[in-house]
mmCIF file of the protein (N, C-alpha, C, O) and its ligand, coordinates in Angstrom:
data_MODEL
# 
_entry.id   MODEL 
# 
loop_
_entity.id 
_entity.type 
_entity.pdbx_number_of_molecules 
1 polymer     1 
2 non-polymer 1 
# 
_entity_poly.entity_id                      1 
_entity_poly.type                           'polypeptide(L)' 
_entity_poly.nstd_linkage                   no 
_entity_poly.nstd_monomer                   no 
_entity_poly.pdbx_seq_one_letter_code       
;(UNK)(UNK)(UNK)(UNK)(UNK)(UNK)(UNK)(UNK)(UNK)(UNK)(UNK)(UNK)(UNK)(UNK)(UNK)(UNK)
(UNK)(UNK)(UNK)(UNK)(UNK)(UNK)(UNK)(UNK)(UNK)(UNK)(UNK)(UNK)(UNK)(UNK)(UNK)(UNK)
(UNK)(UNK)(UNK)(UNK)(UNK)(UNK)(UNK)(UNK)(UNK)(UNK)(UNK)(UNK)(UNK)(UNK)(UNK)(UNK)
(UNK)(UNK)(UNK)(UNK)
;
_entity_poly.pdbx_seq_one_letter_code_can   XXXXXXXXXXXXXXXXXXXXXXXXXXXXXXXXXXXXXXXXXXXXXXXXXXXX 
_entity_poly.pdbx_strand_id                 A 
# 
loop_
_entity_poly_seq.entity_id 
_entity_poly_seq.num 
_entity_poly_seq.mon_id 
_entity_poly_seq.hetero 
1 1  UNK n 
1 2  UNK n 
1 3  UNK n 
1 4  UNK n 
1 5  UNK n 
1 6  UNK n 
1 7  UNK n 
1 8  UNK n 
1 9  UNK n 
1 10 UNK n 
1 11 UNK n 
1 12 UNK n 
1 13 UNK n 
1 14 UNK n 
1 15 UNK n 
1 16 UNK n 
1 17 UNK n 
1 18 UNK n 
1 19 UNK n 
1 20 UNK n 
1 21 UNK n 
1 22 UNK n 
1 23 UNK n 
1 24 UNK n 
1 25 UNK n 
1 26 UNK n 
1 27 UNK n 
1 28 UNK n 
1 29 UNK n 
1 30 UNK n 
1 31 UNK n 
1 32 UNK n 
1 33 UNK n 
1 34 UNK n 
1 35 UNK n 
1 36 UNK n 
1 37 UNK n 
1 38 UNK n 
1 39 UNK n 
1 40 UNK n 
1 41 UNK n 
1 42 UNK n 
1 43 UNK n 
1 44 UNK n 
1 45 UNK n 
1 46 UNK n 
1 47 UNK n 
1 48 UNK n 
1 49 UNK n 
1 50 UNK n 
1 51 UNK n 
1 52 UNK n 
# 
loop_
_struct_asym.id 
_struct_asym.entity_id 
A 1 
B 2 
# 
loop_
_chem_comp.id 
_chem_comp.type 
_chem_comp.mon_nstd_flag 
UNK 'L-peptide linking' . 
ZN  non-polymer         . 
# 
_pdbx_entity_nonpoly.entity_id   2 
_pdbx_entity_nonpoly.name        ? 
_pdbx_entity_nonpoly.comp_id     ZN 
# 
_pdbx_nonpoly_scheme.asym_id         B 
_pdbx_nonpoly_scheme.entity_id       2 
_pdbx_nonpoly_scheme.mon_id          ZN 
_pdbx_nonpoly_scheme.ndb_seq_num     1 
_pdbx_nonpoly_scheme.pdb_seq_num     101 
_pdbx_nonpoly_scheme.auth_seq_num    101 
_pdbx_nonpoly_scheme.pdb_mon_id      ZN 
_pdbx_nonpoly_scheme.auth_mon_id     ZN 
_pdbx_nonpoly_scheme.pdb_strand_id   A 
_pdbx_nonpoly_scheme.pdb_ins_code    . 
# 
loop_
_atom_site.group_PDB 
_atom_site.id 
_atom_site.type_symbol 
_atom_site.label_atom_id 
_atom_site.label_alt_id 
_atom_site.label_comp_id 
_atom_site.label_asym_id 
_atom_site.label_entity_id 
_atom_site.label_seq_id 
_atom_site.pdbx_PDB_ins_code 
_atom_site.Cartn_x 
_atom_site.Cartn_y 
_atom_site.Cartn_z 
_atom_site.occupancy 
_atom_site.B_iso_or_equiv 
_atom_site.pdbx_formal_charge 
_atom_site.auth_seq_id 
_atom_site.auth_comp_id 
_atom_site.auth_asym_id 
_atom_site.auth_atom_id 
_atom_site.pdbx_PDB_model_num 
ATOM   1   N  N  . UNK A 1 1  ? 337.019 -125.895 314.827 1.00 0.00 ? 1   UNK A N  1 
ATOM   2   C  CA . UNK A 1 1  ? 336.847 -126.884 313.672 1.00 0.00 ? 1   UNK A CA 1 
ATOM   3   C  C  . UNK A 1 1  ? 336.963 -128.188 314.203 1.00 0.00 ? 1   UNK A C  1 
ATOM   4   O  O  . UNK A 1 1  ? 337.884 -128.481 314.966 1.00 0.00 ? 1   UNK A O  1 
ATOM   5   N  N  . UNK A 1 2  ? 336.056 -129.023 313.837 1.00 0.00 ? 2   UNK A N  1 
ATOM   6   C  CA . UNK A 1 2  ? 335.967 -130.663 314.208 1.00 0.00 ? 2   UNK A CA 1 
ATOM   7   C  C  . UNK A 1 2  ? 336.219 -131.359 313.083 1.00 0.00 ? 2   UNK A C  1 
ATOM   8   O  O  . UNK A 1 2  ? 335.685 -131.020 312.027 1.00 0.00 ? 2   UNK A O  1 
ATOM   9   N  N  . UNK A 1 3  ? 337.049 -132.404 313.153 1.00 0.00 ? 3   UNK A N  1 
ATOM   10  C  CA . UNK A 1 3  ? 337.414 -133.384 312.225 1.00 0.00 ? 3   UNK A CA 1 
ATOM   11  C  C  . UNK A 1 3  ? 336.369 -134.334 311.941 1.00 0.00 ? 3   UNK A C  1 
ATOM   12  O  O  . UNK A 1 3  ? 335.684 -134.765 312.868 1.00 0.00 ? 3   UNK A O  1 
ATOM   13  N  N  . UNK A 1 4  ? 336.185 -134.689 310.799 1.00 0.00 ? 4   UNK A N  1 
ATOM   14  C  CA . UNK A 1 4  ? 335.176 -135.780 310.444 1.00 0.00 ? 4   UNK A CA 1 
ATOM   15  C  C  . UNK A 1 4  ? 335.937 -136.973 310.208 1.00 0.00 ? 4   UNK A C  1 
ATOM   16  O  O  . UNK A 1 4  ? 337.018 -136.955 309.618 1.00 0.00 ? 4   UNK A O  1 
ATOM   17  N  N  . UNK A 1 5  ? 335.285 -138.214 310.748 1.00 0.00 ? 5   UNK A N  1 
ATOM   18  C  CA . UNK A 1 5  ? 335.654 -139.538 310.539 1.00 0.00 ? 5   UNK A CA 1 
ATOM   19  C  C  . UNK A 1 5  ? 334.705 -140.274 309.737 1.00 0.00 ? 5   UNK A C  1 
ATOM   20  O  O  . UNK A 1 5  ? 333.511 -140.322 310.036 1.00 0.00 ? 5   UNK A O  1 
ATOM   21  N  N  . UNK A 1 6  ? 335.328 -140.998 308.463 1.00 0.00 ? 6   UNK A N  1 
ATOM   22  C  CA . UNK A 1 6  ? 334.136 -141.864 308.024 1.00 0.00 ? 6   UNK A CA 1 
ATOM   23  C  C  . UNK A 1 6  ? 334.764 -143.161 307.688 1.00 0.00 ? 6   UNK A C  1 
ATOM   24  O  O  . UNK A 1 6  ? 335.777 -143.209 306.991 1.00 0.00 ? 6   UNK A O  1 
ATOM   25  N  N  . UNK A 1 7  ? 334.191 -144.204 308.164 1.00 0.00 ? 7   UNK A N  1 
ATOM   26  C  CA . UNK A 1 7  ? 334.682 -145.312 308.393 1.00 0.00 ? 7   UNK A CA 1 
ATOM   27  C  C  . UNK A 1 7  ? 333.899 -146.485 308.790 1.00 0.00 ? 7   UNK A C  1 
ATOM   28  O  O  . UNK A 1 7  ? 332.670 -146.507 308.720 1.00 0.00 ? 7   UNK A O  1 
ATOM   29  N  N  . UNK A 1 8  ? 334.630 -147.477 309.216 1.00 0.00 ? 8   UNK A N  1 
ATOM   30  C  CA . UNK A 1 8  ? 333.806 -148.709 309.791 1.00 0.00 ? 8   UNK A CA 1 
ATOM   31  C  C  . UNK A 1 8  ? 333.463 -148.329 311.325 1.00 0.00 ? 8   UNK A C  1 
ATOM   32  O  O  . UNK A 1 8  ? 334.291 -147.660 311.944 1.00 0.00 ? 8   UNK A O  1 
ATOM   33  N  N  . UNK A 1 9  ? 332.439 -148.676 311.865 1.00 0.00 ? 9   UNK A N  1 
ATOM   34  C  CA . UNK A 1 9  ? 332.159 -148.672 313.374 1.00 0.00 ? 9   UNK A CA 1 
ATOM   35  C  C  . UNK A 1 9  ? 331.426 -150.166 313.453 1.00 0.00 ? 9   UNK A C  1 
ATOM   36  O  O  . UNK A 1 9  ? 330.909 -150.792 312.528 1.00 0.00 ? 9   UNK A O  1 
ATOM   37  N  N  . UNK A 1 10 ? 331.537 -150.506 314.744 1.00 0.00 ? 10  UNK A N  1 
ATOM   38  C  CA . UNK A 1 10 ? 330.952 -151.680 315.223 1.00 0.00 ? 10  UNK A CA 1 
ATOM   39  C  C  . UNK A 1 10 ? 329.688 -151.543 315.882 1.00 0.00 ? 10  UNK A C  1 
ATOM   40  O  O  . UNK A 1 10 ? 329.782 -151.363 317.096 1.00 0.00 ? 10  UNK A O  1 
ATOM   41  N  N  . UNK A 1 11 ? 328.471 -151.583 315.381 1.00 0.00 ? 11  UNK A N  1 
ATOM   42  C  CA . UNK A 1 11 ? 327.477 -151.617 316.134 1.00 0.00 ? 11  UNK A CA 1 
ATOM   43  C  C  . UNK A 1 11 ? 326.948 -152.493 316.926 1.00 0.00 ? 11  UNK A C  1 
ATOM   44  O  O  . UNK A 1 11 ? 326.586 -153.546 316.401 1.00 0.00 ? 11  UNK A O  1 
ATOM   45  N  N  . UNK A 1 12 ? 326.771 -152.334 318.253 1.00 0.00 ? 12  UNK A N  1 
ATOM   46  C  CA . UNK A 1 12 ? 326.613 -153.325 319.275 1.00 0.00 ? 12  UNK A CA 1 
ATOM   47  C  C  . UNK A 1 12 ? 325.346 -153.982 319.397 1.00 0.00 ? 12  UNK A C  1 
ATOM   48  O  O  . UNK A 1 12 ? 325.138 -155.081 319.911 1.00 0.00 ? 12  UNK A O  1 
ATOM   49  N  N  . UNK A 1 13 ? 324.375 -153.059 318.781 1.00 0.00 ? 13  UNK A N  1 
ATOM   50  C  CA . UNK A 1 13 ? 323.075 -153.361 318.496 1.00 0.00 ? 13  UNK A CA 1 
ATOM   51  C  C  . UNK A 1 13 ? 322.577 -154.492 317.313 1.00 0.00 ? 13  UNK A C  1 
ATOM   52  O  O  . UNK A 1 13 ? 321.827 -155.460 317.442 1.00 0.00 ? 13  UNK A O  1 
ATOM   53  N  N  . UNK A 1 14 ? 323.157 -154.079 316.345 1.00 0.00 ? 14  UNK A N  1 
ATOM   54  C  CA . UNK A 1 14 ? 323.004 -155.072 314.969 1.00 0.00 ? 14  UNK A CA 1 
ATOM   55  C  C  . UNK A 1 14 ? 324.093 -155.976 315.092 1.00 0.00 ? 14  UNK A C  1 
ATOM   56  O  O  . UNK A 1 14 ? 324.169 -156.888 314.268 1.00 0.00 ? 14  UNK A O  1 
ATOM   57  N  N  . UNK A 1 15 ? 325.048 -155.860 316.091 1.00 0.00 ? 15  UNK A N  1 
ATOM   58  C  CA . UNK A 1 15 ? 326.367 -156.915 316.076 1.00 0.00 ? 15  UNK A CA 1 
ATOM   59  C  C  . UNK A 1 15 ? 326.816 -156.952 314.723 1.00 0.00 ? 15  UNK A C  1 
ATOM   60  O  O  . UNK A 1 15 ? 327.065 -158.065 314.262 1.00 0.00 ? 15  UNK A O  1 
ATOM   61  N  N  . UNK A 1 16 ? 326.982 -155.855 313.932 1.00 0.00 ? 16  UNK A N  1 
ATOM   62  C  CA . UNK A 1 16 ? 327.553 -155.968 312.771 1.00 0.00 ? 16  UNK A CA 1 
ATOM   63  C  C  . UNK A 1 16 ? 328.342 -154.567 312.320 1.00 0.00 ? 16  UNK A C  1 
ATOM   64  O  O  . UNK A 1 16 ? 328.105 -153.504 312.894 1.00 0.00 ? 16  UNK A O  1 
ATOM   65  N  N  . UNK A 1 17 ? 329.158 -154.664 311.398 1.00 0.00 ? 17  UNK A N  1 
ATOM   66  C  CA . UNK A 1 17 ? 330.012 -153.452 311.185 1.00 0.00 ? 17  UNK A CA 1 
ATOM   67  C  C  . UNK A 1 17 ? 329.068 -152.668 310.110 1.00 0.00 ? 17  UNK A C  1 
ATOM   68  O  O  . UNK A 1 17 ? 328.359 -153.148 309.226 1.00 0.00 ? 17  UNK A O  1 
ATOM   69  N  N  . UNK A 1 18 ? 329.324 -151.076 310.535 1.00 0.00 ? 18  UNK A N  1 
ATOM   70  C  CA . UNK A 1 18 ? 328.540 -150.388 309.774 1.00 0.00 ? 18  UNK A CA 1 
ATOM   71  C  C  . UNK A 1 18 ? 329.371 -149.188 309.235 1.00 0.00 ? 18  UNK A C  1 
ATOM   72  O  O  . UNK A 1 18 ? 330.136 -148.671 310.048 1.00 0.00 ? 18  UNK A O  1 
ATOM   73  N  N  . UNK A 1 19 ? 329.329 -148.703 308.048 1.00 0.00 ? 19  UNK A N  1 
ATOM   74  C  CA . UNK A 1 19 ? 329.988 -147.450 307.629 1.00 0.00 ? 19  UNK A CA 1 
ATOM   75  C  C  . UNK A 1 19 ? 329.150 -146.344 307.849 1.00 0.00 ? 19  UNK A C  1 
ATOM   76  O  O  . UNK A 1 19 ? 327.951 -146.334 307.572 1.00 0.00 ? 19  UNK A O  1 
ATOM   77  N  N  . UNK A 1 20 ? 329.869 -145.281 308.416 1.00 0.00 ? 20  UNK A N  1 
ATOM   78  C  CA . UNK A 1 20 ? 329.013 -144.248 309.100 1.00 0.00 ? 20  UNK A CA 1 
ATOM   79  C  C  . UNK A 1 20 ? 330.097 -142.997 309.079 1.00 0.00 ? 20  UNK A C  1 
ATOM   80  O  O  . UNK A 1 20 ? 331.313 -143.188 309.114 1.00 0.00 ? 20  UNK A O  1 
ATOM   81  N  N  . UNK A 1 21 ? 329.468 -141.657 309.015 1.00 0.00 ? 21  UNK A N  1 
ATOM   82  C  CA . UNK A 1 21 ? 330.278 -140.611 309.193 1.00 0.00 ? 21  UNK A CA 1 
ATOM   83  C  C  . UNK A 1 21 ? 330.098 -140.196 310.752 1.00 0.00 ? 21  UNK A C  1 
ATOM   84  O  O  . UNK A 1 21 ? 329.076 -140.358 311.418 1.00 0.00 ? 21  UNK A O  1 
ATOM   85  N  N  . UNK A 1 22 ? 331.063 -139.748 311.091 1.00 0.00 ? 22  UNK A N  1 
ATOM   86  C  CA . UNK A 1 22 ? 330.975 -139.311 312.443 1.00 0.00 ? 22  UNK A CA 1 
ATOM   87  C  C  . UNK A 1 22 ? 332.006 -138.226 312.703 1.00 0.00 ? 22  UNK A C  1 
ATOM   88  O  O  . UNK A 1 22 ? 332.874 -137.918 311.885 1.00 0.00 ? 22  UNK A O  1 
ATOM   89  N  N  . UNK A 1 23 ? 331.831 -137.595 314.060 1.00 0.00 ? 23  UNK A N  1 
ATOM   90  C  CA . UNK A 1 23 ? 332.748 -136.575 314.545 1.00 0.00 ? 23  UNK A CA 1 
ATOM   91  C  C  . UNK A 1 23 ? 333.938 -136.891 315.293 1.00 0.00 ? 23  UNK A C  1 
ATOM   92  O  O  . UNK A 1 23 ? 333.799 -137.811 316.099 1.00 0.00 ? 23  UNK A O  1 
ATOM   93  N  N  . UNK A 1 24 ? 335.087 -136.346 315.222 1.00 0.00 ? 24  UNK A N  1 
ATOM   94  C  CA . UNK A 1 24 ? 336.302 -136.982 315.963 1.00 0.00 ? 24  UNK A CA 1 
ATOM   95  C  C  . UNK A 1 24 ? 336.106 -135.837 317.183 1.00 0.00 ? 24  UNK A C  1 
ATOM   96  O  O  . UNK A 1 24 ? 335.856 -134.633 317.120 1.00 0.00 ? 24  UNK A O  1 
ATOM   97  N  N  . UNK A 1 25 ? 336.323 -136.720 318.291 1.00 0.00 ? 25  UNK A N  1 
ATOM   98  C  CA . UNK A 1 25 ? 336.458 -135.921 319.577 1.00 0.00 ? 25  UNK A CA 1 
ATOM   99  C  C  . UNK A 1 25 ? 337.509 -136.416 320.426 1.00 0.00 ? 25  UNK A C  1 
ATOM   100 O  O  . UNK A 1 25 ? 337.947 -137.562 320.333 1.00 0.00 ? 25  UNK A O  1 
ATOM   101 N  N  . UNK A 1 26 ? 337.928 -135.536 321.278 1.00 0.00 ? 26  UNK A N  1 
ATOM   102 C  CA . UNK A 1 26 ? 338.994 -135.939 322.144 1.00 0.00 ? 26  UNK A CA 1 
ATOM   103 C  C  . UNK A 1 26 ? 338.793 -136.191 323.443 1.00 0.00 ? 26  UNK A C  1 
ATOM   104 O  O  . UNK A 1 26 ? 338.155 -135.245 323.905 1.00 0.00 ? 26  UNK A O  1 
ATOM   105 N  N  . UNK A 1 27 ? 339.017 -136.984 324.252 1.00 0.00 ? 27  UNK A N  1 
ATOM   106 C  CA . UNK A 1 27 ? 338.550 -137.246 325.546 1.00 0.00 ? 27  UNK A CA 1 
ATOM   107 C  C  . UNK A 1 27 ? 339.694 -136.703 326.469 1.00 0.00 ? 27  UNK A C  1 
ATOM   108 O  O  . UNK A 1 27 ? 340.752 -136.242 326.043 1.00 0.00 ? 27  UNK A O  1 
ATOM   109 N  N  . UNK A 1 28 ? 339.333 -136.819 327.838 1.00 0.00 ? 28  UNK A N  1 
ATOM   110 C  CA . UNK A 1 28 ? 340.102 -135.934 328.959 1.00 0.00 ? 28  UNK A CA 1 
ATOM   111 C  C  . UNK A 1 28 ? 341.490 -136.802 328.774 1.00 0.00 ? 28  UNK A C  1 
ATOM   112 O  O  . UNK A 1 28 ? 342.496 -136.096 328.848 1.00 0.00 ? 28  UNK A O  1 
ATOM   113 N  N  . UNK A 1 29 ? 341.685 -137.950 328.587 1.00 0.00 ? 29  UNK A N  1 
ATOM   114 C  CA . UNK A 1 29 ? 342.918 -138.656 328.322 1.00 0.00 ? 29  UNK A CA 1 
ATOM   115 C  C  . UNK A 1 29 ? 343.745 -138.476 327.167 1.00 0.00 ? 29  UNK A C  1 
ATOM   116 O  O  . UNK A 1 29 ? 344.844 -139.014 327.027 1.00 0.00 ? 29  UNK A O  1 
ATOM   117 N  N  . UNK A 1 30 ? 343.163 -137.659 326.288 1.00 0.00 ? 30  UNK A N  1 
ATOM   118 C  CA . UNK A 1 30 ? 343.650 -137.260 324.953 1.00 0.00 ? 30  UNK A CA 1 
ATOM   119 C  C  . UNK A 1 30 ? 343.516 -138.377 323.903 1.00 0.00 ? 30  UNK A C  1 
ATOM   120 O  O  . UNK A 1 30 ? 344.247 -138.413 322.914 1.00 0.00 ? 30  UNK A O  1 
ATOM   121 N  N  . UNK A 1 31 ? 342.596 -139.248 324.142 1.00 0.00 ? 31  UNK A N  1 
ATOM   122 C  CA . UNK A 1 31 ? 342.467 -140.368 323.225 1.00 0.00 ? 31  UNK A CA 1 
ATOM   123 C  C  . UNK A 1 31 ? 341.509 -139.683 322.319 1.00 0.00 ? 31  UNK A C  1 
ATOM   124 O  O  . UNK A 1 31 ? 340.584 -138.979 322.724 1.00 0.00 ? 31  UNK A O  1 
ATOM   125 N  N  . UNK A 1 32 ? 341.816 -139.959 320.894 1.00 0.00 ? 32  UNK A N  1 
ATOM   126 C  CA . UNK A 1 32 ? 340.689 -139.423 319.825 1.00 0.00 ? 32  UNK A CA 1 
ATOM   127 C  C  . UNK A 1 32 ? 339.650 -140.537 319.698 1.00 0.00 ? 32  UNK A C  1 
ATOM   128 O  O  . UNK A 1 32 ? 340.032 -141.701 319.579 1.00 0.00 ? 32  UNK A O  1 
ATOM   129 N  N  . UNK A 1 33 ? 338.514 -140.265 319.716 1.00 0.00 ? 33  UNK A N  1 
ATOM   130 C  CA . UNK A 1 33 ? 337.513 -141.064 319.524 1.00 0.00 ? 33  UNK A CA 1 
ATOM   131 C  C  . UNK A 1 33 ? 336.515 -140.474 318.368 1.00 0.00 ? 33  UNK A C  1 
ATOM   132 O  O  . UNK A 1 33 ? 336.252 -139.276 318.264 1.00 0.00 ? 33  UNK A O  1 
ATOM   133 N  N  . UNK A 1 34 ? 335.981 -141.542 317.485 1.00 0.00 ? 34  UNK A N  1 
ATOM   134 C  CA . UNK A 1 34 ? 335.024 -141.026 316.298 1.00 0.00 ? 34  UNK A CA 1 
ATOM   135 C  C  . UNK A 1 34 ? 333.597 -141.515 317.150 1.00 0.00 ? 34  UNK A C  1 
ATOM   136 O  O  . UNK A 1 34 ? 333.440 -142.481 317.897 1.00 0.00 ? 34  UNK A O  1 
ATOM   137 N  N  . UNK A 1 35 ? 332.688 -140.506 316.750 1.00 0.00 ? 35  UNK A N  1 
ATOM   138 C  CA . UNK A 1 35 ? 331.271 -140.699 317.298 1.00 0.00 ? 35  UNK A CA 1 
ATOM   139 C  C  . UNK A 1 35 ? 330.398 -140.415 316.005 1.00 0.00 ? 35  UNK A C  1 
ATOM   140 O  O  . UNK A 1 35 ? 330.238 -139.363 315.386 1.00 0.00 ? 35  UNK A O  1 
ATOM   141 N  N  . UNK A 1 36 ? 329.939 -141.544 315.816 1.00 0.00 ? 36  UNK A N  1 
ATOM   142 C  CA . UNK A 1 36 ? 328.745 -141.700 314.889 1.00 0.00 ? 36  UNK A CA 1 
ATOM   143 C  C  . UNK A 1 36 ? 327.596 -142.237 315.212 1.00 0.00 ? 36  UNK A C  1 
ATOM   144 O  O  . UNK A 1 36 ? 327.341 -142.506 316.386 1.00 0.00 ? 36  UNK A O  1 
ATOM   145 N  N  . UNK A 1 37 ? 326.715 -142.476 314.187 1.00 0.00 ? 37  UNK A N  1 
ATOM   146 C  CA . UNK A 1 37 ? 325.212 -143.079 314.385 1.00 0.00 ? 37  UNK A CA 1 
ATOM   147 C  C  . UNK A 1 37 ? 325.092 -144.267 313.277 1.00 0.00 ? 37  UNK A C  1 
ATOM   148 O  O  . UNK A 1 37 ? 325.405 -144.072 312.103 1.00 0.00 ? 37  UNK A O  1 
ATOM   149 N  N  . UNK A 1 38 ? 324.618 -145.493 313.753 1.00 0.00 ? 38  UNK A N  1 
ATOM   150 C  CA . UNK A 1 38 ? 324.397 -146.316 313.131 1.00 0.00 ? 38  UNK A CA 1 
ATOM   151 C  C  . UNK A 1 38 ? 323.281 -146.006 311.802 1.00 0.00 ? 38  UNK A C  1 
ATOM   152 O  O  . UNK A 1 38 ? 322.120 -145.688 312.056 1.00 0.00 ? 38  UNK A O  1 
ATOM   153 N  N  . UNK A 1 39 ? 323.667 -146.109 310.691 1.00 0.00 ? 39  UNK A N  1 
ATOM   154 C  CA . UNK A 1 39 ? 322.419 -145.769 309.740 1.00 0.00 ? 39  UNK A CA 1 
ATOM   155 C  C  . UNK A 1 39 ? 321.368 -146.852 309.652 1.00 0.00 ? 39  UNK A C  1 
ATOM   156 O  O  . UNK A 1 39 ? 320.491 -146.761 308.792 1.00 0.00 ? 39  UNK A O  1 
ATOM   157 N  N  . UNK A 1 40 ? 321.403 -147.794 310.427 1.00 0.00 ? 40  UNK A N  1 
ATOM   158 C  CA . UNK A 1 40 ? 320.134 -148.707 310.182 1.00 0.00 ? 40  UNK A CA 1 
ATOM   159 C  C  . UNK A 1 40 ? 319.367 -148.813 311.524 1.00 0.00 ? 40  UNK A C  1 
ATOM   160 O  O  . UNK A 1 40 ? 318.207 -149.223 311.491 1.00 0.00 ? 40  UNK A O  1 
ATOM   161 N  N  . UNK A 1 41 ? 319.866 -148.514 312.552 1.00 0.00 ? 41  UNK A N  1 
ATOM   162 C  CA . UNK A 1 41 ? 319.198 -148.692 313.820 1.00 0.00 ? 41  UNK A CA 1 
ATOM   163 C  C  . UNK A 1 41 ? 319.066 -147.438 314.857 1.00 0.00 ? 41  UNK A C  1 
ATOM   164 O  O  . UNK A 1 41 ? 318.357 -147.377 315.862 1.00 0.00 ? 41  UNK A O  1 
ATOM   165 N  N  . UNK A 1 42 ? 320.047 -146.352 314.268 1.00 0.00 ? 42  UNK A N  1 
ATOM   166 C  CA . UNK A 1 42 ? 320.242 -145.160 315.049 1.00 0.00 ? 42  UNK A CA 1 
ATOM   167 C  C  . UNK A 1 42 ? 320.909 -144.998 316.409 1.00 0.00 ? 42  UNK A C  1 
ATOM   168 O  O  . UNK A 1 42 ? 320.990 -143.924 317.004 1.00 0.00 ? 42  UNK A O  1 
ATOM   169 N  N  . UNK A 1 43 ? 321.356 -146.110 316.825 1.00 0.00 ? 43  UNK A N  1 
ATOM   170 C  CA . UNK A 1 43 ? 322.389 -146.406 317.889 1.00 0.00 ? 43  UNK A CA 1 
ATOM   171 C  C  . UNK A 1 43 ? 323.635 -145.487 317.855 1.00 0.00 ? 43  UNK A C  1 
ATOM   172 O  O  . UNK A 1 43 ? 324.209 -145.348 316.775 1.00 0.00 ? 43  UNK A O  1 
ATOM   173 N  N  . UNK A 1 44 ? 324.098 -144.845 318.963 1.00 0.00 ? 44  UNK A N  1 
ATOM   174 C  CA . UNK A 1 44 ? 325.170 -144.084 318.867 1.00 0.00 ? 44  UNK A CA 1 
ATOM   175 C  C  . UNK A 1 44 ? 326.470 -145.057 318.849 1.00 0.00 ? 44  UNK A C  1 
ATOM   176 O  O  . UNK A 1 44 ? 326.612 -145.966 319.667 1.00 0.00 ? 44  UNK A O  1 
ATOM   177 N  N  . UNK A 1 45 ? 327.396 -144.762 317.826 1.00 0.00 ? 45  UNK A N  1 
ATOM   178 C  CA . UNK A 1 45 ? 328.642 -145.676 317.789 1.00 0.00 ? 45  UNK A CA 1 
ATOM   179 C  C  . UNK A 1 45 ? 329.848 -144.973 318.181 1.00 0.00 ? 45  UNK A C  1 
ATOM   180 O  O  . UNK A 1 45 ? 329.945 -143.761 317.991 1.00 0.00 ? 45  UNK A O  1 
ATOM   181 N  N  . UNK A 1 46 ? 330.747 -145.635 318.701 1.00 0.00 ? 46  UNK A N  1 
ATOM   182 C  CA . UNK A 1 46 ? 331.969 -145.174 319.086 1.00 0.00 ? 46  UNK A CA 1 
ATOM   183 C  C  . UNK A 1 46 ? 333.161 -145.971 318.813 1.00 0.00 ? 46  UNK A C  1 
ATOM   184 O  O  . UNK A 1 46 ? 333.286 -147.182 318.999 1.00 0.00 ? 46  UNK A O  1 
ATOM   185 N  N  . UNK A 1 47 ? 334.058 -145.119 318.330 1.00 0.00 ? 47  UNK A N  1 
ATOM   186 C  CA . UNK A 1 47 ? 335.318 -145.995 317.699 1.00 0.00 ? 47  UNK A CA 1 
ATOM   187 C  C  . UNK A 1 47 ? 336.642 -145.367 318.429 1.00 0.00 ? 47  UNK A C  1 
ATOM   188 O  O  . UNK A 1 47 ? 336.862 -144.167 318.267 1.00 0.00 ? 47  UNK A O  1 
ATOM   189 N  N  . UNK A 1 48 ? 337.315 -145.968 319.039 1.00 0.00 ? 48  UNK A N  1 
ATOM   190 C  CA . UNK A 1 48 ? 338.662 -145.487 319.573 1.00 0.00 ? 48  UNK A CA 1 
ATOM   191 C  C  . UNK A 1 48 ? 339.638 -145.217 318.360 1.00 0.00 ? 48  UNK A C  1 
ATOM   192 O  O  . UNK A 1 48 ? 339.719 -146.054 317.461 1.00 0.00 ? 48  UNK A O  1 
ATOM   193 N  N  . UNK A 1 49 ? 340.278 -144.211 318.336 1.00 0.00 ? 49  UNK A N  1 
ATOM   194 C  CA . UNK A 1 49 ? 341.165 -143.935 317.102 1.00 0.00 ? 49  UNK A CA 1 
ATOM   195 C  C  . UNK A 1 49 ? 342.552 -143.862 317.630 1.00 0.00 ? 49  UNK A C  1 
ATOM   196 O  O  . UNK A 1 49 ? 343.496 -143.890 316.840 1.00 0.00 ? 49  UNK A O  1 
ATOM   197 N  N  . UNK A 1 50 ? 342.746 -143.770 318.934 1.00 0.00 ? 50  UNK A N  1 
ATOM   198 C  CA . UNK A 1 50 ? 344.141 -143.802 319.494 1.00 0.00 ? 50  UNK A CA 1 
ATOM   199 C  C  . UNK A 1 50 ? 344.506 -142.246 319.839 1.00 0.00 ? 50  UNK A C  1 
ATOM   200 O  O  . UNK A 1 50 ? 343.760 -141.266 319.844 1.00 0.00 ? 50  UNK A O  1 
ATOM   201 N  N  . UNK A 1 51 ? 345.818 -142.341 320.109 1.00 0.00 ? 51  UNK A N  1 
ATOM   202 C  CA . UNK A 1 51 ? 346.309 -140.968 320.944 1.00 0.00 ? 51  UNK A CA 1 
ATOM   203 C  C  . UNK A 1 51 ? 346.534 -139.876 319.600 1.00 0.00 ? 51  UNK A C  1 
ATOM   204 O  O  . UNK A 1 51 ? 346.880 -140.201 318.464 1.00 0.00 ? 51  UNK A O  1 
ATOM   205 N  N  . UNK A 1 52 ? 346.263 -138.655 320.042 1.00 0.00 ? 52  UNK A N  1 
ATOM   206 C  CA . UNK A 1 52 ? 346.388 -137.472 319.151 1.00 0.00 ? 52  UNK A CA 1 
ATOM   207 C  C  . UNK A 1 52 ? 347.590 -137.389 318.660 1.00 0.00 ? 52  UNK A C  1 
ATOM   208 O  O  . UNK A 1 52 ? 347.883 -136.469 317.897 1.00 0.00 ? 52  UNK A O  1 
HETATM 209 ZN ZN . ZN  B 2 .  ? 323.248 -150.656 314.334 1.00 0.00 2 101 ZN  A ZN 1 
# 
């Protein structure tokens, strides 16, 4: 089961903050990241949430 994250992401393409829903993933270093998609331009958004 994957966790959901809903909140602010920074879109590098729009250069603005976007509120989006994403999926929480944990990378090889144990850092939790939220992966979402910009609702305006469709660019993939990443946000580092910190250690699990
Ligand atoms: Zn965007």
